[in-house]
Backbone bond lengths (Angstrom), bond angles and torsions (degrees), N, CA, C in turn:
res aa  C-N    CA-C-N  psi(-1)  N-CA   C-N-CA  omega(-1)  CA-C   N-CA-C  phi
1 M - - - 1.460 - - 1.534 110.91 -
2 E 1.354 114.81 -42.89 1.458 119.72 179.99 1.523 111.05 -61.45
3 N 1.353 115.78 -39.13 1.459 120.62 178.96 1.521 110.94 -64.10
4 N 1.340 116.18 -41.08 1.465 120.52 178.51 1.521 111.28 -63.11
5 L 1.326 116.11 -40.68 1.459 120.05 178.68 1.528 110.92 -63.68
6 Y 1.337 115.63 -37.03 1.466 119.59 178.56 1.523 109.94 -63.46
7 F 1.347 116.79 -46.55 1.469 119.73 -178.67 1.519 111.84 -68.22
8 D 1.339 117.02 -34.42 1.468 119.91 175.29 1.528 109.92 -61.10
9 S 1.322 116.11 -41.82 1.462 120.91 178.92 1.529 111.01 -65.40
10 L 1.335 116.35 -40.81 1.466 120.35 178.65 1.526 110.84 -66.17
11 D 1.322 116.52 -41.47 1.470 120.94 177.03 1.527 110.99 -56.80
12 L 1.320 115.67 -48.22 1.465 120.50 -179.37 1.525 110.82 -61.28
13 K 1.325 116.33 -40.79 1.459 120.56 -179.87 1.528 110.95 -63.92
14 L 1.337 116.83 -43.14 1.464 120.34 -178.84 1.531 111.12 -68.05
15 K 1.318 116.26 -40.17 1.467 119.46 178.94 1.528 111.30 -66.37
16 E 1.328 115.95 -37.33 1.460 120.22 177.55 1.525 110.61 -66.38
17 Y 1.333 116.22 -42.07 1.473 120.37 177.64 1.529 109.97 -61.05
18 A 1.334 115.96 -44.89 1.469 120.20 -179.64 1.525 110.94 -60.71
19 K 1.320 116.02 -43.34 1.475 120.44 -179.72 1.527 111.10 -64.57
20 N 1.320 116.49 -46.46 1.464 120.74 -175.88 1.522 113.40 -71.23
21 N 1.327 116.33 -23.40 1.465 120.22 -176.85 1.535 113.04 -112.63
22 S 1.336 115.82 13.46 1.473 122.14 177.59 1.530 111.87 53.53
23 V 1.328 115.24 44.26 1.469 121.05 176.60 1.523 108.10 -97.12
24 P 1.331 118.32 119.55 1.466 119.47 179.37 1.530 111.11 -73.69
25 I 1.327 116.12 120.08 1.464 120.81 173.74 1.525 108.17 -122.86
26 I 1.304 116.12 165.03 1.460 121.35 -176.62 1.532 110.32 -60.22
27 Q 1.336 116.28 138.95 1.460 121.39 178.38 1.522 110.18 -72.14
28 D 1.329 116.42 156.47 1.467 121.44 -175.35 1.528 112.34 -56.02
29 E 1.331 116.35 -43.93 1.464 120.13 -177.43 1.526 110.61 -65.69
30 G 1.322 116.41 -42.42 1.461 120.16 177.56 1.517 111.58 -66.06
31 L 1.332 116.63 -37.27 1.459 121.00 178.22 1.522 110.81 -63.60
32 S 1.326 117.07 -42.91 1.467 120.72 178.18 1.524 111.00 -59.96
33 F 1.332 116.53 -40.33 1.465 121.72 177.47 1.533 110.26 -62.45
34 L 1.330 116.36 -48.10 1.463 121.54 -179.96 1.522 110.98 -60.88
35 E 1.317 116.87 -45.21 1.465 120.41 -179.65 1.525 111.45 -64.80
36 S 1.324 117.34 -35.72 1.475 120.55 177.80 1.516 111.04 -63.17
37 I 1.330 116.64 -42.92 1.465 120.68 178.22 1.527 110.17 -62.23
38 I 1.328 117.09 -41.92 1.469 120.88 179.88 1.524 110.61 -64.43
39 R 1.314 117.26 -41.68 1.474 119.67 -179.92 1.527 111.56 -65.82
40 I 1.326 116.58 -33.88 1.463 120.47 -179.65 1.528 111.39 -76.46
41 K 1.332 116.28 -46.86 1.469 121.08 -172.93 1.532 113.58 -86.97
42 K 1.342 116.74 -20.77 1.461 122.07 179.40 1.541 112.83 49.34
43 P 1.333 117.52 59.39 1.467 120.16 -178.43 1.530 111.81 -69.15
44 N 1.324 115.77 139.56 1.463 120.09 175.14 1.518 110.48 -75.66
45 V 1.341 115.74 -47.15 1.465 120.67 -174.66 1.529 109.92 -127.53
46 I 1.325 115.32 126.67 1.465 122.28 176.00 1.521 108.11 -115.09
47 L 1.327 115.96 139.79 1.457 121.24 169.70 1.517 107.83 -112.21
48 E 1.319 115.99 125.88 1.460 122.06 178.47 1.521 109.22 -111.68
49 V 1.321 116.59 128.84 1.461 121.44 174.43 1.523 106.81 -102.15
50 G 1.340 116.16 107.35 1.460 121.66 -177.53 1.513 111.48 108.98
51 T 1.333 117.18 85.04 1.465 121.97 -176.73 1.518 112.23 -75.99
52 A 1.339 116.46 -39.85 1.473 122.62 -168.94 1.532 109.02 53.37
53 I 1.332 118.42 -122.05 1.469 119.71 -176.73 1.531 113.03 -96.71
54 G 1.345 116.65 10.26 1.458 120.57 176.88 1.515 114.82 88.50
55 Y 1.327 117.07 4.11 1.471 121.55 -175.38 1.527 112.11 -60.19
56 S 1.331 117.03 -52.67 1.471 119.14 -176.54 1.526 111.49 -70.20
57 A 1.336 118.00 -33.87 1.469 120.05 178.27 1.528 110.35 -62.53
58 I 1.326 116.43 -43.73 1.462 120.89 177.85 1.524 110.81 -62.20
59 R 1.319 116.53 -43.88 1.470 120.11 -179.25 1.529 111.54 -66.92
60 M 1.331 117.56 -33.15 1.465 119.39 178.77 1.524 111.21 -67.81
61 I 1.331 117.64 -37.72 1.462 120.13 174.86 1.525 110.22 -64.92
62 K 1.329 116.38 -44.57 1.464 120.43 179.25 1.531 111.49 -60.88
63 A 1.339 116.76 -30.97 1.470 120.93 -179.06 1.529 112.36 -77.18
64 G 1.344 116.73 -13.39 1.466 118.05 175.70 1.510 116.79 129.37
65 A 1.339 117.70 -2.89 1.469 119.46 176.14 1.524 108.91 -66.90
66 K 1.330 116.15 142.03 1.465 119.12 -179.07 1.521 111.96 -82.36
67 E 1.335 116.11 -33.78 1.457 119.87 -174.72 1.526 109.27 -152.17
68 V 1.328 116.55 139.74 1.463 121.55 178.46 1.531 108.90 -128.92
69 Y 1.336 115.46 128.69 1.464 122.30 167.29 1.515 106.03 -103.13
70 T 1.313 117.89 133.10 1.460 120.10 -175.58 1.526 109.90 -138.90
71 I 1.314 116.30 138.78 1.465 122.47 -171.96 1.524 110.07 -112.71
72 E 1.328 115.87 131.53 1.459 121.36 179.35 1.525 109.47 -142.06
73 R 1.339 116.84 133.25 1.466 120.56 -177.73 1.524 113.72 -100.21
74 D 1.341 117.30 -16.49 1.456 121.09 -176.56 1.531 109.98 -89.00
75 K 1.319 117.08 124.75 1.463 121.95 -175.18 1.526 112.35 -61.44
76 V 1.333 117.22 -43.65 1.465 120.72 -179.33 1.524 110.17 -63.17
77 M 1.336 116.76 -45.08 1.457 120.59 179.15 1.531 110.88 -64.65
78 Y 1.321 116.29 -41.92 1.470 121.02 179.21 1.528 110.83 -57.44
79 E 1.323 116.52 -47.88 1.466 120.79 -178.68 1.530 111.00 -65.84
80 E 1.322 116.73 -40.49 1.467 120.58 178.73 1.524 110.59 -65.15
81 A 1.335 116.02 -43.94 1.472 120.40 179.05 1.527 110.96 -62.60
82 K 1.312 116.02 -43.71 1.467 120.64 179.75 1.530 110.66 -57.62
83 K 1.329 116.24 -44.89 1.465 121.80 178.82 1.527 111.15 -62.98
84 N 1.339 116.76 -45.08 1.459 120.82 -177.46 1.524 112.08 -67.58
85 I 1.320 116.49 -38.78 1.468 121.02 -179.97 1.526 110.54 -67.58
86 E 1.315 116.63 -38.58 1.467 120.50 175.80 1.531 110.22 -65.06
87 E 1.338 116.39 -41.19 1.467 119.86 178.92 1.519 111.67 -63.05
88 A 1.345 115.95 -34.90 1.465 120.60 178.68 1.526 111.95 -74.06
89 G 1.333 116.69 -14.54 1.459 120.62 -178.95 1.516 113.77 81.29
90 F 1.335 116.54 21.40 1.464 120.54 -176.10 1.533 112.79 -112.00
91 D 1.332 117.61 15.87 1.464 119.27 -175.52 1.527 113.19 -66.98
92 D 1.343 117.94 -13.78 1.463 120.57 175.39 1.529 111.80 -88.42
93 R 1.340 116.99 -8.76 1.477 120.79 -176.65 1.530 112.88 -120.79
94 I 1.331 116.58 -16.99 1.465 121.23 176.48 1.520 107.98 -112.27
95 H 1.318 115.94 120.32 1.459 121.96 -175.69 1.527 108.83 -111.95
96 I 1.335 116.71 111.65 1.470 120.76 -178.02 1.524 109.60 -90.91
97 I 1.312 115.49 130.97 1.464 121.94 176.72 1.521 107.97 -108.71
98 F 1.316 116.42 115.94 1.470 121.50 -178.83 1.529 108.30 -88.44
99 K 1.335 114.75 94.37 1.468 120.43 -174.76 1.519 108.51 -168.82
100 D 1.315 116.09 153.41 1.468 120.65 169.63 1.530 107.35 -65.52
101 A 1.336 116.86 131.34 1.465 120.35 -175.82 1.529 112.84 -63.00
102 L 1.321 117.39 -23.01 1.464 119.80 177.09 1.534 111.30 -73.18
103 E 1.341 116.61 -13.67 1.463 121.00 -177.22 1.528 113.02 -118.79
104 A 1.319 117.62 -0.39 1.468 120.86 -170.71 1.519 114.79 -89.34
105 Y 1.337 117.86 -7.61 1.464 119.15 -172.72 1.531 113.98 -54.46
106 P 1.340 120.33 -42.50 1.470 118.92 -179.58 1.526 113.84 -56.55
107 L 1.323 117.37 -25.05 1.461 120.88 -178.35 1.527 113.04 -77.04
108 I 1.341 117.47 -17.94 1.469 119.57 179.75 1.535 111.77 -127.25
109 S 1.334 116.53 14.02 1.471 120.84 -172.63 1.531 113.15 -59.35
110 G 1.322 117.13 -26.54 1.462 119.67 -177.64 1.516 114.23 -95.52
111 I 1.337 117.52 7.45 1.463 121.01 -174.77 1.527 110.75 -103.46
112 K 1.311 116.74 122.77 1.464 121.39 174.81 1.524 108.96 -82.34
113 I 1.319 116.29 133.21 1.466 120.03 -178.27 1.522 110.43 -119.85
114 D 1.331 114.78 149.26 1.470 121.65 178.98 1.519 111.56 -96.08
115 L 1.338 115.24 -27.97 1.467 119.75 -177.80 1.517 108.78 -144.20
116 L 1.314 115.67 132.79 1.462 123.08 175.13 1.521 107.78 -111.52
117 F 1.337 116.32 123.70 1.464 121.25 178.68 1.521 108.18 -115.27
118 I 1.338 116.05 117.97 1.468 121.69 -177.44 1.520 109.37 -108.17
119 D 1.339 114.66 120.41 1.468 120.95 -179.73 1.527 107.59 -152.97
120 A 1.326 115.78 66.82 1.468 120.95 -175.26 1.532 108.58 -138.39
121 A 1.327 116.96 -142.70 1.472 120.95 -177.95 1.531 109.90 -62.60
122 K 1.329 115.77 114.90 1.474 120.74 -172.17 1.529 112.51 -61.09
123 A 1.326 116.91 -35.09 1.461 120.20 -177.23 1.527 112.13 -66.94
124 Q 1.349 116.77 -15.92 1.462 120.91 -177.01 1.530 113.05 -106.90
125 Y 1.307 117.43 10.90 1.470 119.73 -175.27 1.534 112.79 -54.96
126 Q 1.313 117.15 -45.18 1.463 118.75 -177.68 1.532 111.61 -64.52
127 K 1.327 116.37 -39.85 1.467 119.49 177.47 1.522 110.97 -63.54
128 F 1.352 116.57 -44.19 1.459 119.75 177.95 1.526 110.01 -59.32
129 F 1.323 116.46 -44.25 1.461 121.90 -179.47 1.530 109.95 -59.37
130 E 1.316 116.49 -48.62 1.468 120.67 -176.71 1.526 112.06 -66.75
131 I 1.331 116.88 -36.36 1.466 120.29 -179.13 1.524 111.48 -69.56
132 Y 1.324 116.72 -50.60 1.463 119.67 -166.56 1.525 115.34 -93.91
133 T 1.323 118.17 -14.27 1.474 118.39 174.71 1.526 111.28 -70.51
134 K 1.322 117.82 -11.84 1.470 120.19 175.35 1.529 110.66 -61.58
135 N 1.317 116.69 -22.87 1.464 121.30 -178.36 1.527 113.23 -98.13
136 L 1.316 116.44 1.52 1.457 120.50 -175.19 1.531 110.82 -74.61
137 C 1.326 116.21 133.06 1.462 120.38 179.28 1.529 109.92 -72.73
138 D 1.318 116.76 170.55 1.464 121.37 177.26 1.529 109.16 -59.22
139 E 1.328 115.36 135.16 1.461 123.05 -177.47 1.528 112.43 61.14
140 G 1.331 116.00 23.81 1.462 120.77 175.69 1.521 111.06 -69.16
141 I 1.321 115.44 167.03 1.460 121.87 -173.40 1.524 110.29 -124.34
142 V 1.341 115.52 141.77 1.461 121.73 171.90 1.525 107.83 -118.71
143 I 1.315 116.87 127.79 1.463 121.38 175.75 1.525 108.15 -119.61
144 C 1.320 116.08 129.10 1.475 122.00 179.89 1.526 109.09 -119.58
145 D 1.332 115.38 129.53 1.465 120.91 178.77 1.525 110.00 -95.12
146 N 1.333 115.40 166.74 1.479 123.49 176.44 1.522 113.64 62.53
147 M 1.311 116.88 31.90 1.460 120.08 -177.03 1.534 112.33 -71.77
148 L 1.316 117.97 -18.92 1.476 120.79 176.84 1.520 111.48 -102.79
149 F 1.331 116.97 -12.61 1.453 124.62 173.59 1.526 112.01 45.89
150 H 1.341 114.49 65.75 1.479 122.23 177.31 1.533 112.20 58.66
151 G 1.320 116.27 31.96 1.465 121.27 178.82 1.505 114.62 80.86
152 M 1.331 117.82 -3.08 1.470 120.57 -175.61 1.525 112.80 -72.00
153 V 1.349 116.65 -28.35 1.467 119.41 -179.50 1.519 110.37 -64.66
154 E 1.348 116.93 -31.38 1.465 120.64 -179.76 1.530 112.23 -88.39
155 N 1.324 116.91 -4.86 1.469 121.34 -179.14 1.537 109.45 -79.17
156 K 1.296 116.49 119.34 1.470 120.65 -177.54 1.533 112.50 -84.87
157 N 1.333 116.66 -11.06 1.462 120.14 -177.78 1.531 110.66 -90.96
158 L 1.320 115.17 69.61 1.456 120.11 -176.27 1.529 112.22 -63.96
159 E 1.350 115.98 -27.04 1.464 119.08 -177.32 1.537 111.97 -66.28
160 E 1.349 116.59 -17.09 1.460 120.41 178.20 1.532 111.89 -78.16
161 M 1.329 116.95 -12.19 1.465 121.49 -175.91 1.528 110.93 -95.81
162 T 1.325 115.11 160.93 1.464 119.54 173.28 1.518 109.07 -67.93
163 R 1.320 115.77 162.31 1.462 120.11 -178.35 1.532 111.42 -58.80
164 G 1.330 116.22 -44.11 1.459 120.19 -179.44 1.513 112.47 -63.47
165 L 1.337 115.89 -40.97 1.458 120.86 179.68 1.522 110.94 -67.59
166 R 1.325 116.69 -39.28 1.470 120.24 177.31 1.532 110.32 -59.23
167 G 1.328 116.13 -43.90 1.458 120.31 179.90 1.514 111.84 -62.50
168 L 1.319 116.78 -40.30 1.457 121.33 179.40 1.520 111.37 -66.14
169 V 1.330 116.42 -44.45 1.469 120.96 179.59 1.527 110.32 -63.39
170 R 1.336 117.24 -40.39 1.469 120.17 177.65 1.525 111.24 -62.03
171 K 1.330 116.07 -41.21 1.468 119.55 179.59 1.526 111.54 -65.32
172 L 1.331 116.58 -38.85 1.462 119.46 177.42 1.525 111.12 -67.07
173 N 1.331 116.96 -38.77 1.464 120.13 175.76 1.527 111.12 -62.59
174 M 1.320 116.15 -41.02 1.467 120.58 177.43 1.528 110.46 -64.32
175 F 1.324 116.54 -36.39 1.468 120.04 178.35 1.520 110.65 -68.34
176 H 1.332 117.58 -38.81 1.471 120.65 173.11 1.528 109.52 -53.14
177 E 1.322 115.70 -52.32 1.464 120.97 -177.61 1.524 111.35 -61.95
178 Y 1.332 115.68 -40.04 1.465 120.55 179.38 1.535 110.52 -60.69
179 L 1.326 116.77 -45.52 1.459 120.46 -179.07 1.528 111.61 -65.48
180 L 1.318 115.58 -47.12 1.461 119.96 -174.44 1.522 112.82 -69.89
181 S 1.340 116.88 -22.29 1.473 120.32 -179.92 1.527 112.15 -101.70
182 N 1.335 117.40 1.82 1.463 121.03 -177.87 1.525 109.76 -78.62
183 D 1.328 116.42 113.79 1.468 121.33 -175.08 1.521 113.62 -71.01
184 N 1.319 117.54 -10.94 1.465 120.15 -178.76 1.529 112.82 -89.41
185 Y 1.340 115.51 -5.14 1.466 120.11 -176.67 1.519 111.03 -137.94
186 N 1.304 115.46 147.77 1.466 121.78 167.14 1.523 107.21 -98.54
187 T 1.323 116.28 117.73 1.470 120.79 -173.12 1.521 111.83 -120.24
188 S 1.321 115.33 138.38 1.464 122.25 170.32 1.518 107.85 -130.13
189 I 1.330 116.39 142.57 1.460 121.62 178.09 1.527 107.98 -117.44
190 Y 1.320 115.67 124.90 1.456 121.71 -173.31 1.524 111.53 -112.23
191 D 1.317 115.23 144.65 1.466 121.93 175.15 1.525 107.84 -84.93
192 I 1.318 114.47 66.90 1.464 122.38 -179.31 1.521 107.17 -122.15
193 G 1.326 117.48 132.28 1.459 119.25 -176.72 1.516 109.60 58.62
194 D 1.329 115.57 -124.16 1.467 120.56 177.26 1.521 111.13 -99.08
195 G 1.345 116.00 23.52 1.457 121.24 -179.57 1.514 110.52 95.76
196 M 1.339 116.93 118.73 1.454 121.62 -178.41 1.532 109.03 -124.11
197 A 1.323 115.95 131.50 1.463 121.16 174.62 1.513 107.85 -107.99
198 I 1.322 116.44 136.83 1.453 121.24 173.41 1.518 108.32 -123.52
199 S 1.316 115.92 125.02 1.463 122.85 -178.72 1.514 107.84 -121.73
200 I 1.346 116.86 123.27 1.457 122.41 -178.38 1.513 108.57 -109.10
201 K 1.319 115.91 124.78 1.464 122.08 -178.58 1.519 110.56 -65.10
202 K 1.322 117.07 130.52 1.472 121.25 -178.92 1.520 110.69 -76.34
């Protein structure tokens, strides 16, 4: 019970930090979905693209993952995540890679993963998927967060958005199509949290 209270306190602290510093972390509903998948599938090794402050990596270990590799390119986020993971006591099971995810593949090329969780630069989702699914084991799972991007992906009035936002929404729409038409995976996209996609390797 005491341990649970400690983690509840740490969770609150991380969520407060994220709110006060405008750090995007997984929404509660999406987190519950992710944790449910982990409890059911019991993955040995998870690769996360987009560490931020380490919140989701810590929660994935708590949900039952044995080991998490997580990639972060921002120095401030990397240092914050490192501190939080050490505070959680998971620094022997969560391995942070300080690198741009588009360049980090050589550092994990020899590691087989059971679950890939993508929650980083939305415009690069397809590239992340193509790079890191090479390490996915048979019947492995890919989960992508922010697939609806605050409802903007379903917004048909693109002319109301800034040019940069329009480009991002188009790329996410293209990624939706890429996942749903990919014959190597069975994919479903759910209106959970900010939109969660789950792709299961055939």
